[in-house]
N, CA, C and O atoms as a GROMACS GRO file, in nm:
protein
  240
    1MET      N    1  -1.964  -0.976   6.539
    1MET     CA    2  -1.855  -0.926   6.458
    1MET      C    3  -1.747  -1.034   6.446
    1MET      O    4  -1.704  -1.092   6.546
    2GLN      N    5  -1.704  -1.058   6.324
    2GLN     CA    6  -1.605  -1.161   6.300
    2GLN      C    7  -1.465  -1.102   6.309
    2GLN      O    8  -1.438  -0.996   6.252
    3ASN      N    9  -1.376  -1.170   6.382
    3ASN     CA   10  -1.238  -1.124   6.393
    3ASN      C   11  -1.162  -1.164   6.268
    3ASN      O   12  -1.162  -1.281   6.228
    4LYS      N   13  -1.098  -1.067   6.205
    4LYS     CA   14  -1.017  -1.095   6.088
    4LYS      C   15  -0.873  -1.118   6.132
    4LYS      O   16  -0.822  -1.051   6.222
    5ARG      N   17  -0.809  -1.213   6.066
    5ARG     CA   18  -0.668  -1.239   6.090
    5ARG      C   19  -0.592  -1.222   5.960
    5ARG      O   20  -0.642  -1.256   5.852
    6LEU      N   21  -0.474  -1.168   5.971
    6LEU     CA   22  -0.388  -1.155   5.853
    6LEU      C   23  -0.316  -1.287   5.835
    6LEU      O   24  -0.225  -1.320   5.911
    7GLU      N   25  -0.356  -1.363   5.732
    7GLU     CA   26  -0.295  -1.491   5.704
    7GLU      C   27  -0.288  -1.513   5.554
    7GLU      O   28  -0.362  -1.451   5.477
    8LYS      N   29  -0.198  -1.601   5.513
    8LYS     CA   30  -0.179  -1.629   5.371
    8LYS      C   31  -0.306  -1.685   5.310
    8LYS      O   32  -0.382  -1.756   5.376
    9SER      N   33  -0.328  -1.653   5.184
    9SER     CA   34  -0.446  -1.699   5.112
    9SER      C   35  -0.422  -1.835   5.050
    9SER      O   36  -0.310  -1.868   5.011
   10ASP      N   37  -0.529  -1.913   5.040
   10ASP     CA   38  -0.520  -2.041   4.969
   10ASP      C   39  -0.518  -2.018   4.818
   10ASP      O   40  -0.467  -2.101   4.743
   11ASP      N   41  -0.573  -1.904   4.774
   11ASP     CA   42  -0.573  -1.864   4.633
   11ASP      C   43  -0.443  -1.790   4.608
   11ASP      O   44  -0.439  -1.667   4.609
   12ARG      N   45  -0.336  -1.865   4.584
   12ARG     CA   46  -0.204  -1.804   4.578
   12ARG      C   47  -0.142  -1.810   4.440
   12ARG      O   48  -0.171  -1.899   4.360
   13VAL      N   49  -0.056  -1.713   4.415
   13VAL     CA   50   0.024  -1.713   4.294
   13VAL      C   51   0.165  -1.760   4.330
   13VAL      O   52   0.221  -1.848   4.264
   14VAL      N   53   0.223  -1.703   4.435
   14VAL     CA   54   0.355  -1.747   4.481
   14VAL      C   55   0.341  -1.805   4.622
   14VAL      O   56   0.338  -1.926   4.639
   15PHE      N   57   0.332  -1.717   4.724
   15PHE     CA   58   0.319  -1.763   4.862
   15PHE      C   59   0.183  -1.731   4.924
   15PHE      O   60   0.154  -1.777   5.034
   16GLY      N   61   0.100  -1.654   4.856
   16GLY     CA   62  -0.031  -1.620   4.909
   16GLY      C   63  -0.036  -1.494   4.993
   16GLY      O   64  -0.136  -1.465   5.057
   17VAL      N   65   0.074  -1.417   4.992
   17VAL     CA   66   0.082  -1.297   5.075
   17VAL      C   67  -0.013  -1.189   5.023
   17VAL      O   68  -0.090  -1.134   5.101
   18CYS      N   69  -0.010  -1.159   4.894
   18CYS     CA   70  -0.097  -1.055   4.838
   18CYS      C   71  -0.244  -1.092   4.853
   18CYS      O   72  -0.327  -1.007   4.885
   19GLY      N   73  -0.276  -1.218   4.832
   19GLY     CA   74  -0.414  -1.263   4.849
   19GLY      C   75  -0.459  -1.251   4.994
   19GLY      O   76  -0.574  -1.214   5.020
   20GLY      N   77  -0.372  -1.283   5.087
   20GLY     CA   78  -0.404  -1.271   5.229
   20GLY      C   79  -0.425  -1.126   5.271
   20GLY      O   80  -0.516  -1.096   5.348
   21ILE      N   81  -0.342  -1.037   5.220
   21ILE     CA   82  -0.358  -0.895   5.250
   21ILE      C   83  -0.489  -0.844   5.190
   21ILE      O   84  -0.560  -0.766   5.254
   22ALA      N   85  -0.520  -0.886   5.068
   22ALA     CA   86  -0.645  -0.844   5.004
   22ALA      C   87  -0.767  -0.894   5.082
   22ALA      O   88  -0.863  -0.819   5.101
   23ASP      N   89  -0.764  -1.018   5.128
   23ASP     CA   90  -0.875  -1.071   5.208
   23ASP      C   91  -0.890  -0.993   5.338
   23ASP      O   92  -1.002  -0.963   5.380
   24PHE      N   93  -0.778  -0.961   5.402
   24PHE     CA   94  -0.780  -0.890   5.528
   24PHE      C   95  -0.838  -0.749   5.514
   24PHE      O   96  -0.916  -0.703   5.597
   25LEU      N   97  -0.797  -0.680   5.406
   25LEU     CA   98  -0.842  -0.542   5.383
   25LEU      C   99  -0.977  -0.534   5.312
   25LEU      O  100  -1.041  -0.428   5.313
   26GLY      N  101  -1.020  -0.644   5.251
   26GLY     CA  102  -1.144  -0.643   5.175
   26GLY      C  103  -1.127  -0.582   5.037
   26GLY      O  104  -1.224  -0.532   4.979
   27TRP      N  105  -1.007  -0.585   4.986
   27TRP     CA  106  -0.975  -0.530   4.854
   27TRP      C  107  -0.969  -0.643   4.752
   27TRP      O  108  -0.971  -0.761   4.787
   28SER      N  109  -0.962  -0.605   4.626
   28SER     CA  110  -0.943  -0.700   4.518
   28SER      C  111  -0.800  -0.754   4.523
   28SER      O  112  -0.705  -0.679   4.548
   29LYS      N  113  -0.784  -0.883   4.499
   29LYS     CA  114  -0.650  -0.942   4.498
   29LYS      C  115  -0.564  -0.882   4.386
   29LYS      O  116  -0.444  -0.863   4.402
   30GLN      N  117  -0.629  -0.852   4.275
   30GLN     CA  118  -0.557  -0.792   4.162
   30GLN      C  119  -0.502  -0.654   4.200
   30GLN      O  120  -0.391  -0.619   4.160
   31THR      N  121  -0.579  -0.576   4.275
   31THR     CA  122  -0.535  -0.442   4.318
   31THR      C  123  -0.411  -0.453   4.406
   31THR      O  124  -0.315  -0.378   4.389
   32VAL      N  125  -0.413  -0.546   4.500
   32VAL     CA  126  -0.299  -0.562   4.590
   32VAL      C  127  -0.176  -0.609   4.513
   32VAL      O  128  -0.065  -0.566   4.541
   33ARG      N  129  -0.196  -0.698   4.416
   33ARG     CA  130  -0.083  -0.746   4.336
   33ARG      C  131  -0.023  -0.635   4.251
   33ARG      O  132   0.099  -0.630   4.233
   34ILE      N  133  -0.105  -0.546   4.199
   34ILE     CA  134  -0.055  -0.432   4.122
   34ILE      C  135   0.022  -0.336   4.212
   34ILE      O  136   0.128  -0.287   4.174
   35LEU      N  137  -0.032  -0.310   4.332
   35LEU     CA  138   0.040  -0.224   4.427
   35LEU      C  139   0.174  -0.285   4.467
   35LEU      O  140   0.274  -0.214   4.479
   36TRP      N  141   0.176  -0.418   4.486
   36TRP     CA  142   0.302  -0.486   4.518
   36TRP      C  143   0.402  -0.467   4.405
   36TRP      O  144   0.520  -0.444   4.430
   37PHE      N  145   0.355  -0.477   4.281
   37PHE     CA  146   0.443  -0.458   4.165
   37PHE      C  147   0.501  -0.316   4.164
   37PHE      O  148   0.619  -0.298   4.136
   38VAL      N  149   0.419  -0.217   4.194
   38VAL     CA  150   0.467  -0.078   4.199
   38VAL      C  151   0.573  -0.063   4.309
   38VAL      O  152   0.677  -0.001   4.286
   39PHE      N  153   0.548  -0.121   4.427
   39PHE     CA  154   0.647  -0.114   4.534
   39PHE      C  155   0.776  -0.187   4.495
   39PHE      O  156   0.885  -0.145   4.535
   40THR      N  157   0.765  -0.294   4.418
   40THR     CA  158   0.883  -0.365   4.372
   40THR      C  159   0.965  -0.277   4.278
   40THR      O  160   1.088  -0.277   4.285
   41LEU      N  161   0.898  -0.204   4.190
   41LEU     CA  162   0.970  -0.112   4.102
   41LEU      C  163   1.043  -0.003   4.180
   41LEU      O  164   1.146   0.047   4.136
   42MET      N  165   0.989   0.033   4.298
   42MET     CA  166   1.052   0.134   4.382
   42MET      C  167   1.162   0.073   4.470
   42MET      O  168   1.231   0.145   4.542
   43GLY      N  169   1.178  -0.060   4.465
   43GLY     CA  170   1.284  -0.125   4.539
   43GLY      C  171   1.242  -0.179   4.674
   43GLY      O  172   1.328  -0.226   4.749
   44LEU      N  173   1.114  -0.176   4.709
   44LEU     CA  174   1.070  -0.221   4.840
   44LEU      C  175   0.996  -0.354   4.838
   44LEU      O  176   0.992  -0.423   4.940
   45GLY      N  177   0.939  -0.389   4.727
   45GLY     CA  178   0.844  -0.500   4.720
   45GLY      C  179   0.900  -0.637   4.753
   45GLY      O  180   0.839  -0.710   4.830
   46ILE      N  181   1.013  -0.673   4.698
   46ILE     CA  182   1.064  -0.809   4.714
   46ILE      C  183   1.103  -0.836   4.859
   46ILE      O  184   1.069  -0.941   4.914
   47LEU      N  185   1.174  -0.745   4.922
   47LEU     CA  186   1.216  -0.764   5.060
   47LEU      C  187   1.096  -0.775   5.153
   47LEU      O  188   1.090  -0.865   5.237
   48VAL      N  189   1.000  -0.684   5.140
   48VAL     CA  190   0.880  -0.686   5.224
   48VAL      C  191   0.801  -0.813   5.200
   48VAL      O  192   0.752  -0.874   5.295
   49TYR      N  193   0.787  -0.854   5.074
   49TYR     CA  194   0.712  -0.976   5.041
   49TYR      C  195   0.776  -1.098   5.106
   49TYR      O  196   0.706  -1.182   5.164
   50LEU      N  197   0.908  -1.110   5.098
   50LEU     CA  198   0.976  -1.225   5.157
   50LEU      C  199   0.964  -1.227   5.309
   50LEU      O  200   0.948  -1.334   5.368
   51ILE      N  201   0.972  -1.112   5.372
   51ILE     CA  202   0.953  -1.104   5.517
   51ILE      C  203   0.812  -1.147   5.555
   51ILE      O  204   0.794  -1.225   5.648
   52LEU      N  205   0.713  -1.096   5.482
   52LEU     CA  206   0.574  -1.134   5.510
   52LEU      C  207   0.550  -1.283   5.483
   52LEU      O  208   0.475  -1.348   5.557
   53ALA      N  209   0.611  -1.337   5.380
   53ALA     CA  210   0.596  -1.479   5.350
   53ALA      C  211   0.649  -1.565   5.464
   53ALA      O  212   0.597  -1.675   5.488
   54LEU      N  213   0.750  -1.517   5.533
   54LEU     CA  214   0.807  -1.592   5.646
   54LEU      C  215   0.724  -1.579   5.773
   54LEU      O  216   0.713  -1.675   5.848
   55ILE      N  217   0.667  -1.461   5.798
   55ILE     CA  218   0.601  -1.440   5.928
   55ILE      C  219   0.450  -1.457   5.926
   55ILE      O  220   0.391  -1.479   6.032
   56MET      N  221   0.386  -1.450   5.810
   56MET     CA  222   0.241  -1.465   5.804
   56MET      C  223   0.203  -1.612   5.818
   56MET      O  224   0.261  -1.698   5.752
   57PRO      N  225   0.106  -1.643   5.905
   57PRO     CA  226   0.063  -1.783   5.917
   57PRO      C  227  -0.025  -1.823   5.798
   57PRO      O  228  -0.087  -1.739   5.734
   58SER      N  229  -0.028  -1.954   5.772
   58SER     CA  230  -0.116  -2.006   5.668
   58SER      C  231  -0.255  -2.023   5.726
   58SER      O  232  -0.271  -2.031   5.848
   59LYS      N  233  -0.357  -2.028   5.638
   59LYS     CA  234  -0.493  -2.051   5.687
   59LYS      C  235  -0.501  -2.190   5.747
   59LYS      O  236  -0.443  -2.285   5.696
   60SER      N  237  -0.575  -2.199   5.855
   60SER     CA  238  -0.591  -2.329   5.922
   60SER      C  239  -0.704  -2.408   5.862
   60SER      O  240  -0.732  -2.519   5.906
   0.00000   0.00000   0.00000
């Protein structure tokens, strides 16, 4: 069994956070980006994205 780590994706649009979350969950990157957009419309997306961009490690 392979251990998954939550880390930024190399396939990035801005910081690679949505791509990293999609890789970790096994979801489509487009799905995660759409969900992030919905959360942004609700007022949560930008703050959470910036926090994750700061704390998520990059791929080694």
